[in-house]
DSSP file (Angstrom, degrees, kcal/mol; ACC not computed):
  #  RESIDUE AA STRUCTURE BP1 BP2  ACC     N-H-->O    O-->H-N    N-H-->O    O-->H-N    TCO  KAPPA ALPHA  PHI   PSI    X-CA   Y-CA   Z-CA
    1    1 A M              0   0    0      0, 0.0     2,-0.2     0, 0.0     0, 0.0   0.000 360.0 360.0 360.0 129.1   -0.1   32.3   -2.6
    2    2 A Q        -     0   0    0      1,-0.1     5,-0.0     2,-0.0     0, 0.0  -0.579 360.0-119.7 -81.2 142.8    2.7   29.9   -3.4
    3    3 A S     >  -     0   0    0     -2,-0.2     4,-1.4     1,-0.1     3,-0.2  -0.496  22.7-117.3 -76.5 153.3    5.3   29.0   -0.8
    4    4 A P  H  > S+     0   0    0      0, 0.0     4,-0.5     0, 0.0    -1,-0.1   0.808 113.1  56.3 -59.9 -29.6    8.9   29.9   -1.6
    5    5 A V  H  4 S+     0   0    0      1,-0.2     3,-0.4     2,-0.1    -3,-0.0   0.926 113.6  36.6 -69.7 -44.2    9.9   26.2   -1.4
    6    6 A S  H >4 S+     0   0    0     -3,-0.2     3,-1.2     1,-0.2    -1,-0.2   0.613  97.1  82.7 -86.1 -12.2    7.4   25.1   -4.0
    7    7 A A  H 3< S+     0   0    0     -4,-1.4    -1,-0.2     1,-0.3    -2,-0.1   0.824 100.5  33.9 -63.6 -32.3    7.6   28.1   -6.3
    8    8 A N  T 3< S+     0   0    0     -4,-0.5     2,-0.4    -3,-0.4    -1,-0.3   0.100  82.7 135.5-112.8  23.0   10.7   26.8   -8.1
    9    9 A V    <   -     0   0    0     -3,-1.2     2,-0.7     1,-0.0     3,-0.1  -0.581  38.0-160.3 -77.5 127.0   10.2   23.1   -8.1
   10   10 A N    >   -     0   0    0     -2,-0.4     3,-2.2     1,-0.1     4,-0.3  -0.924   5.0-157.7-104.2 108.5   11.0   21.4  -11.4
   11   11 A V  G >  S+     0   0    0     -2,-0.7     3,-1.2     1,-0.3    -1,-0.1   0.742  88.6  69.3 -62.2 -22.1    9.2   18.1  -11.3
   12   12 A A  G 3  S+     0   0    0      1,-0.2    -1,-0.3    -3,-0.1    -3,-0.0   0.749  98.7  51.7 -65.3 -22.2   11.6   16.7  -13.9
   13   13 A N  G <  S+     0   0    0     -3,-2.2     2,-0.3     2,-0.1    -1,-0.2   0.477  86.5 103.8 -92.9  -3.6   14.3   16.8  -11.3
   14   14 A L    <   -     0   0    0     -3,-1.2     2,-0.5    -4,-0.3    -3,-0.0  -0.633  55.9-158.3 -83.3 136.0   12.3   14.9   -8.6
   15   15 A V        -     0   0    0     -2,-0.3     3,-0.1     0, 0.0    -2,-0.1  -0.955  16.8-125.0-116.7 128.7   13.3   11.3   -8.1
   16   16 A M        -     0   0    0     -2,-0.5    52,-0.0     1,-0.1    51,-0.0  -0.390  38.0 -96.6 -67.2 146.3   10.9    8.8   -6.6
   17   17 A P        -     0   0    0      0, 0.0    50,-0.6     0, 0.0    -1,-0.1  -0.329  29.0-126.6 -60.4 147.1   12.2    6.9   -3.5
   18   18 A D  S    S+     0   0    0     48,-0.1    49,-0.7     1,-0.1     2,-0.3   0.929  87.1  18.9 -61.6 -46.6   13.7    3.5   -4.3
   19   19 A M  E     +A   66   0A   0     79,-0.3    79,-0.4    47,-0.2     2,-0.3  -0.866  65.3 178.3-127.5 156.8   11.6    1.6   -1.9
   20   20 A C  E     -A   65   0A   0     45,-2.3    45,-2.1    -2,-0.3     2,-0.5  -0.979  23.3-137.2-149.7 163.0    8.4    2.2    0.1
   21   21 A I  E     -AB  64  96A   0     75,-2.4    75,-2.5    -2,-0.3     2,-0.4  -0.996  25.8-174.0-119.5 128.8    6.0    0.5    2.5
   22   22 A A  E     -AB  63  95A   0     41,-2.6    41,-3.3    -2,-0.5     2,-0.5  -0.987  14.0-161.8-127.8 132.3    2.3    1.0    1.8
   23   23 A D  E     +AB  62  94A   0     71,-2.8    71,-2.5    -2,-0.4     2,-0.3  -0.957  23.7 176.7-108.6 124.0   -0.6   -0.1    3.9
   24   24 A F  E     -AB  61  93A   0     37,-2.9    37,-2.5    -2,-0.5     2,-0.4  -0.952  21.3-170.3-134.0 152.4   -3.8   -0.3    2.0
   25   25 A S  E     - B   0  92A   0     67,-2.0    67,-2.1    -2,-0.3     2,-0.4  -0.946  15.1-148.5-140.6 115.4   -7.4   -1.3    2.6
   26   26 A L  E     - B   0  91A   0     -2,-0.4    65,-0.2    65,-0.2    -2,-0.0  -0.684   8.0-161.4 -83.3 135.2   -9.9   -1.5   -0.2
   27   27 A N  E     - B   0  90A   0     63,-2.3    63,-2.0    -2,-0.4     2,-0.1  -0.876  10.7-148.4-119.3  96.1  -13.5   -0.7    0.8
   28   28 A P  E     - B   0  89A   0      0, 0.0     2,-0.4     0, 0.0    61,-0.2  -0.383  13.4-161.8 -64.2 139.9  -16.0   -2.1   -1.8
   29   29 A I  E     + B   0  88A   0     59,-3.2    59,-1.2     1,-0.1     3,-0.1  -0.988  64.1  27.5-126.1 132.0  -19.1    0.0   -2.1
   30   30 A G  S    S+     0   0    0     -2,-0.4     2,-0.2     1,-0.4    -1,-0.1   0.480  79.5 128.2 101.5   3.5  -22.4   -1.2   -3.7
   31   31 A D        -     0   0    0      2,-0.1    -1,-0.4    57,-0.1    55,-0.0  -0.600  57.0-138.3 -86.6 154.6  -22.2   -4.9   -2.9
   32   32 A S  S    S+     0   0    0     -2,-0.2    -1,-0.1    -3,-0.1    -2,-0.0   0.644  80.2  80.4 -85.9 -14.1  -25.1   -6.6   -1.2
   33   33 A S        -     0   0    0      2,-0.1    -2,-0.1     1,-0.1    -3,-0.0  -0.743  64.0-153.2 -97.6 139.5  -22.9   -8.7    1.1
   34   34 A P  S    S+     0   0    0      0, 0.0     2,-0.4     0, 0.0    -1,-0.1   0.579  78.6  82.7 -80.2  -8.6  -21.3   -7.4    4.3
   35   35 A S        +     0   0    0      1,-0.1    -2,-0.1     4,-0.0     3,-0.1  -0.817  47.3 175.3-101.3 134.4  -18.5  -10.0    3.9
   36   36 A Y     >  +     0   0    0     -2,-0.4     4,-2.5     1,-0.1     5,-0.2   0.036  41.1 121.1-121.9  24.8  -15.6   -9.4    1.6
   37   37 A S  H  > S+     0   0    0      1,-0.2     4,-2.6     2,-0.2     5,-0.2   0.873  75.0  51.9 -58.7 -40.3  -13.6  -12.6    2.4
   38   38 A Q  H  > S+     0   0    0      2,-0.2     4,-2.1     1,-0.2    -1,-0.2   0.915 111.5  46.4 -64.6 -42.7  -13.6  -13.8   -1.3
   39   39 A Q  H  > S+     0   0    0      2,-0.2     4,-2.2     1,-0.2    -2,-0.2   0.903 112.6  50.6 -65.6 -40.6  -12.3  -10.4   -2.5
   40   40 A I  H  X S+     0   0    0     -4,-2.5     4,-2.3     1,-0.2    -2,-0.2   0.915 109.7  50.4 -64.0 -43.0   -9.6  -10.3    0.2
   41   41 A A  H  X S+     0   0    0     -4,-2.6     4,-2.2     1,-0.2    -1,-0.2   0.904 110.0  50.5 -61.5 -41.0   -8.5  -13.9   -0.7
   42   42 A A  H  X S+     0   0    0     -4,-2.1     4,-2.1     1,-0.2    -1,-0.2   0.894 110.0  49.9 -64.5 -39.4   -8.2  -12.9   -4.4
   43   43 A I  H  X S+     0   0    0     -4,-2.2     4,-2.5     2,-0.2    -2,-0.2   0.892 109.0  52.0 -66.1 -39.2   -6.1   -9.8   -3.4
   44   44 A Q  H  X S+     0   0    0     -4,-2.3     4,-2.2     2,-0.2    -2,-0.2   0.897 109.1  49.9 -65.3 -39.4   -3.8  -12.0   -1.3
   45   45 A R  H  X S+     0   0    0     -4,-2.2     4,-2.0     2,-0.2    -1,-0.2   0.907 110.4  51.2 -62.8 -40.6   -3.3  -14.4   -4.3
   46   46 A L  H  X S+     0   0    0     -4,-2.1     4,-1.2     1,-0.2    -2,-0.2   0.924 109.0  50.0 -60.5 -45.4   -2.6  -11.3   -6.5
   47   47 A C  H  X>S+     0   0    0     -4,-2.5     4,-0.8     1,-0.2     5,-0.5   0.898 108.0  54.0 -61.2 -41.0    0.0  -10.1   -3.9
   48   48 A Q  H ><5S+     0   0    0     -4,-2.2     3,-0.5     1,-0.2    -1,-0.2   0.908 112.9  42.8 -59.2 -42.6    1.6  -13.6   -3.9
   49   49 A R  H 3<5S+     0   0    0     -4,-2.0    -1,-0.2     1,-0.2    -2,-0.2   0.658 101.1  71.9 -79.1 -15.7    2.0  -13.5   -7.7
   50   50 A S  H 3<5S-     0   0    0     -4,-1.2    -1,-0.2    -3,-0.4    -2,-0.2   0.762  95.1-130.8 -74.3 -24.8    3.2   -9.9   -7.8
   51   51 A G  T <<5 +     0   0    0     -4,-0.8     2,-0.3    -3,-0.5    -3,-0.1   0.410  66.3 127.2  85.9  -2.7    6.6  -10.6   -6.3
   52   52 A V      < -     0   0    0     -5,-0.5    -1,-0.3    17,-0.1    13,-0.2  -0.702  69.3-110.2 -87.4 139.2    6.1   -7.7   -3.9
   53   53 A K  E     +C   64   0A   0     11,-1.4    11,-2.6    -2,-0.3     2,-0.3  -0.475  50.8 172.1 -65.6 135.7    6.7   -8.5   -0.2
   54   54 A F  E     -C   63   0A   0      9,-0.2     2,-0.3    -2,-0.2     9,-0.2  -0.972  27.9-165.1-148.1 160.3    3.3   -8.4    1.6
   55   55 A S  E     -C   62   0A   0      7,-2.1     7,-2.8    -2,-0.3     2,-0.3  -0.931  16.5-144.3-148.6 122.4    1.6   -9.1    4.9
   56   56 A M  E     +C   61   0A   0     -2,-0.3     2,-0.3     5,-0.2     5,-0.2  -0.633  23.4 176.0 -83.3 143.4   -2.1   -9.3    5.4
   57   57 A H  E >   -C   60   0A   0      3,-2.9     3,-1.0    -2,-0.3    -2,-0.0  -0.787  48.0 -80.1-135.5-176.3   -3.6   -8.0    8.7
   58   58 A T  T 3  S+     0   0    0      1,-0.3     3,-0.1    -2,-0.3    -2,-0.0   0.757 124.8  25.7 -63.4 -27.2   -7.1   -7.7   10.0
   59   59 A T  T 3  S-     0   0    0      1,-0.1     2,-0.3   -34,-0.0    -1,-0.3   0.231 128.0 -31.7-123.1  15.4   -8.0   -4.5    8.2
   60   60 A G  E <   - C   0  57A   0     -3,-1.0    -3,-2.9   -35,-0.1     2,-0.4  -0.991  66.5 -74.9 168.0-159.7   -5.8   -4.5    5.1
   61   61 A T  E     -AC  24  56A   0    -37,-2.5   -37,-2.9    -2,-0.3     2,-0.5  -0.994  25.1-144.9-136.5 139.4   -2.5   -5.5    3.5
   62   62 A T  E     -AC  23  55A   0     -7,-2.8    -7,-2.1    -2,-0.4     2,-0.3  -0.917  18.1-167.3-105.2 131.6    1.0   -4.0    3.9
   63   63 A L  E     -AC  22  54A   0    -41,-3.3   -41,-2.6    -2,-0.5     2,-0.4  -0.891   5.1-168.5-115.7 146.6    3.2   -4.0    0.8
   64   64 A E  E     +AC  21  53A   0    -11,-2.6   -11,-1.4    -2,-0.3   -43,-0.2  -0.988  39.7  76.7-136.6 128.1    6.9   -3.4    0.6
   65   65 A G  E    S-A   20   0A   0    -45,-2.1   -45,-2.3    -2,-0.4   -13,-0.1  -0.985  80.2 -15.2 167.4-167.2    8.9   -2.8   -2.6
   66   66 A P  E  >  -A   19   0A   0      0, 0.0     4,-2.7     0, 0.0     5,-0.3  -0.348  63.7-118.6 -61.6 141.1    9.7   -0.4   -5.3
   67   67 A W  H  > S+     0   0    0    -49,-0.7     4,-2.3   -50,-0.6     5,-0.2   0.888 111.9  47.0 -47.3 -52.2    7.4    2.6   -5.4
   68   68 A E  H  > S+     0   0    0      1,-0.2     4,-2.0     2,-0.2    -1,-0.2   0.890 113.5  48.1 -63.3 -40.4    6.1    1.9   -8.9
   69   69 A K  H  > S+     0   0    0     -3,-0.2     4,-2.4     2,-0.2    -1,-0.2   0.906 110.7  50.6 -68.7 -42.0    5.5   -1.8   -8.3
   70   70 A V  H  X S+     0   0    0     -4,-2.7     4,-1.9     1,-0.2    -2,-0.2   0.930 112.3  47.2 -61.3 -45.1    3.7   -1.2   -5.0
   71   71 A Q  H  X S+     0   0    0     -4,-2.3     4,-2.1    -5,-0.3    -1,-0.2   0.883 110.5  53.7 -62.7 -38.0    1.4    1.3   -6.7
   72   72 A Q  H  X S+     0   0    0     -4,-2.0     4,-2.8    -5,-0.2    -2,-0.2   0.912 106.3  51.2 -63.5 -43.5    0.8   -1.1   -9.5
   73   73 A V  H  X S+     0   0    0     -4,-2.4     4,-2.3     2,-0.2    -1,-0.2   0.904 109.5  50.2 -62.6 -41.0   -0.3   -3.9   -7.2
   74   74 A I  H  X S+     0   0    0     -4,-1.9     4,-1.8     2,-0.2    -1,-0.2   0.910 111.7  48.9 -63.0 -41.3   -2.8   -1.6   -5.5
   75   75 A G  H  X S+     0   0    0     -4,-2.1     4,-2.3     1,-0.2    -2,-0.2   0.910 109.7  51.1 -63.2 -43.0   -4.1   -0.7   -8.9
   76   76 A W  H  X S+     0   0    0     -4,-2.8     4,-2.8     1,-0.2    -2,-0.2   0.885 105.8  56.3 -61.3 -38.3   -4.4   -4.3   -9.9
   77   77 A A  H  X S+     0   0    0     -4,-2.3     4,-2.3     2,-0.2    -1,-0.2   0.906 107.2  49.4 -60.5 -41.3   -6.3   -5.0   -6.7
   78   78 A H  H  X S+     0   0    0     -4,-1.8     4,-2.6     2,-0.2    -2,-0.2   0.952 111.7  48.2 -60.0 -49.4   -8.8   -2.4   -7.8
   79   79 A C  H  X S+     0   0    0     -4,-2.3     4,-2.5     1,-0.2    -2,-0.2   0.909 111.1  51.4 -58.2 -43.7   -9.1   -4.0  -11.2
   80   80 A L  H  X S+     0   0    0     -4,-2.8     4,-1.1     2,-0.2    -1,-0.2   0.922 111.9  44.7 -61.1 -47.7   -9.6   -7.4   -9.7
   81   81 A V  H  <>S+     0   0    0     -4,-2.3     5,-1.7     1,-0.2     3,-0.2   0.873 112.6  52.1 -69.3 -36.4  -12.3   -6.4   -7.3
   82   82 A H  H ><5S+     0   0    0     -4,-2.6     3,-2.0     1,-0.2    -1,-0.2   0.916 106.5  54.4 -62.1 -41.7  -14.1   -4.4  -10.1
   83   83 A Q  H 3<5S+     0   0    0     -4,-2.5    -1,-0.2     1,-0.3    -2,-0.2   0.771 100.4  61.2 -63.6 -24.8  -13.9   -7.5  -12.3
   84   84 A Q  T 3<5S-     0   0    0     -4,-1.1    -1,-0.3    -3,-0.2    -2,-0.2   0.416 130.3 -93.1 -82.8   2.9  -15.7   -9.4   -9.6
   85   85 A G  T < 5S+     0   0    0     -3,-2.0    -3,-0.2     1,-0.3    -2,-0.1   0.451  78.1 140.3 106.1   1.0  -18.7   -7.1   -9.9
   86   86 A T      < -     0   0    0     -5,-1.7    -1,-0.3     1,-0.2   -56,-0.1  -0.684  35.4-161.1 -79.4 120.7  -18.0   -4.4   -7.3
   87   87 A P        +     0   0    0      0, 0.0     2,-0.3     0, 0.0    -1,-0.2   0.757  69.6  23.7 -76.0 -23.9  -19.1   -1.1   -9.0
   88   88 A R  E     -B   29   0A   0    -59,-1.2   -59,-3.2     2,-0.0     2,-0.4  -1.000  60.1-172.8-146.5 142.4  -17.2    1.3   -6.7
   89   89 A I  E     -B   28   0A   0     -2,-0.3     2,-0.5   -61,-0.2   -63,-0.0  -1.000   6.3-165.8-136.3 134.8  -14.1    1.0   -4.4
   90   90 A Q  E     -B   27   0A   0    -63,-2.0   -63,-2.3    -2,-0.4     2,-0.4  -0.987  17.1-162.1-116.3 130.9  -12.7    3.5   -2.0
   91   91 A T  E     -B   26   0A   0     -2,-0.5     2,-0.5   -65,-0.2   -65,-0.2  -0.940  13.2-152.7-121.9 134.2   -9.2    2.8   -0.8
   92   92 A D  E     -B   25   0A   0    -67,-2.1   -67,-2.0    -2,-0.4     2,-0.4  -0.895  21.8-177.2 -99.0 129.5   -7.2    4.1    2.2
   93   93 A I  E     -B   24   0A   0     -2,-0.5     2,-0.5   -69,-0.2   -69,-0.2  -0.994  15.5-170.7-131.7 132.1   -3.5    4.1    1.6
   94   94 A R  E     -B   23   0A   0    -71,-2.5   -71,-2.8    -2,-0.4     2,-0.4  -0.993  15.3-163.6-118.0 127.5   -0.7    5.0    4.0
   95   95 A M  E     -B   22   0A   0     -2,-0.5     2,-0.4   -73,-0.2   -73,-0.2  -0.866   6.9-170.2-113.6 143.9    2.8    5.3    2.5
   96   96 A S  E     +B   21   0A   0    -75,-2.5   -75,-2.4    -2,-0.4     2,-0.3  -0.998   8.0 172.7-134.0 131.4    6.1    5.3    4.2
   97   97 A T        -     0   0    0     -2,-0.4     2,-0.4   -77,-0.2   -77,-0.1  -0.971  10.2-165.1-133.4 151.9    9.5    6.1    2.7
   98   98 A R        +     0   0    0    -79,-0.4   -79,-0.3    -2,-0.3     5,-0.1  -0.998  14.7 178.4-134.7 140.3   13.0    6.5    4.1
   99   99 A T  S    S+     0   0    0     -2,-0.4     3,-0.1   -82,-0.1    -1,-0.1   0.490  79.5  64.4-112.3 -10.2   16.1    8.0    2.6
  100  100 A D  S    S-     0   0    0      1,-0.3     2,-0.3     0, 0.0    -2,-0.0   0.761 117.1 -15.4 -86.9 -25.0   18.4    7.7    5.5
  101  101 A K        -     0   0    0      2,-0.0     2,-0.5     0, 0.0    -1,-0.3  -0.982  69.6 -95.5-166.2 163.8   18.4    3.9    5.7
  102  102 A Q        +     0   0    0     -2,-0.3    -3,-0.1    -3,-0.1     0, 0.0  -0.790  40.5 173.7 -87.5 130.7   16.7    0.8    4.6
  103  103 A Q        -     0   0    0     -2,-0.5     5,-0.1    -5,-0.1    -2,-0.0  -0.833  19.5-147.5-141.0  99.4   14.2   -0.5    7.1
  104  104 A P    >>  -     0   0    0      0, 0.0     4,-1.3     0, 0.0     3,-0.9  -0.174  32.4-103.0 -63.7 161.7   12.0   -3.4    6.2
  105  105 A M  H 3> S+     0   0    0      1,-0.3     4,-1.4     2,-0.2     5,-0.2   0.814 120.9  57.1 -59.3 -32.3    8.4   -3.6    7.6
  106  106 A E  H 3> S+     0   0    0      1,-0.2     4,-2.6     2,-0.2    -1,-0.3   0.868 103.5  54.3 -66.0 -34.6    9.4   -6.2   10.1
  107  107 A A  H <> S+     0   0    0     -3,-0.9     4,-2.2     2,-0.2    -1,-0.2   0.836 101.8  58.5 -68.0 -32.7   12.1   -3.9   11.5
  108  108 A E  H  X S+     0   0    0     -4,-1.3     4,-0.9     2,-0.2    -1,-0.2   0.936 113.0  38.5 -61.1 -45.6    9.5   -1.2   12.0
  109  109 A V  H  X S+     0   0    0     -4,-1.4     4,-2.5     1,-0.2     3,-0.4   0.906 113.0  56.4 -71.1 -42.5    7.4   -3.5   14.3
  110  110 A A  H  X S+     0   0    0     -4,-2.6     4,-2.3     1,-0.2    -2,-0.2   0.855 101.2  57.6 -60.5 -36.3   10.5   -5.0   16.0
  111  111 A S  H  X S+     0   0    0     -4,-2.2     4,-1.2     1,-0.2    -1,-0.2   0.885 110.9  42.3 -65.1 -36.3   11.8   -1.6   17.1
  112  112 A V  H  X S+     0   0    0     -4,-0.9     4,-2.3    -3,-0.4    -2,-0.2   0.894 112.4  53.6 -74.5 -40.5    8.5   -0.9   19.0
  113  113 A E  H  X S+     0   0    0     -4,-2.5     4,-2.0     1,-0.2    -2,-0.2   0.866 105.3  55.4 -61.7 -35.5    8.4   -4.5   20.4
  114  114 A K  H  X S+     0   0    0     -4,-2.3     4,-1.0     2,-0.2    -1,-0.2   0.910 108.5  47.4 -62.6 -42.7   11.9   -4.0   21.7
  115  115 A I  H >< S+     0   0    0     -4,-1.2     3,-0.6     1,-0.2    -2,-0.2   0.914 111.6  50.5 -64.8 -42.6   10.8   -0.9   23.6
  116  116 A L  H 3< S+     0   0    0     -4,-2.3    -1,-0.2     1,-0.2    -2,-0.2   0.843 108.3  52.9 -64.8 -32.9    7.7   -2.7   25.0
  117  117 A A  H 3<        0   0    0     -4,-2.0    -1,-0.2     1,-0.2    -2,-0.2   0.710 360.0 360.0 -75.8 -19.9    9.9   -5.6   26.2
  118  118 A A    <<        0   0    0     -4,-1.0    -1,-0.2    -3,-0.6    -2,-0.2   0.488 360.0 360.0 -73.4 360.0   12.3   -3.3   28.1
């Protein structure tokens, strides 16, 4: 049964959000090594060249930029790791968008740090 909200949606009228923040973690499957430092370094170089704002952390990378560009960088990361010989990749992605205001990724963390400091 379709919900009343989705029953009349015309996808041609939907507009993608201008900006997004995406946190992603590629999980190579089928490699013999438990270390993925070389692949991670290659992905970080890719992010540097992409022009998208990024930040590496212990379990992944956060990207900030236009929706299409962020998705493209994640796709390129897949291509890059496949080209290095990894036969399969599973990726976890968390996306965040806001329409009420612009809030860069540093502001998201700063708002919580401010509460912790109080």
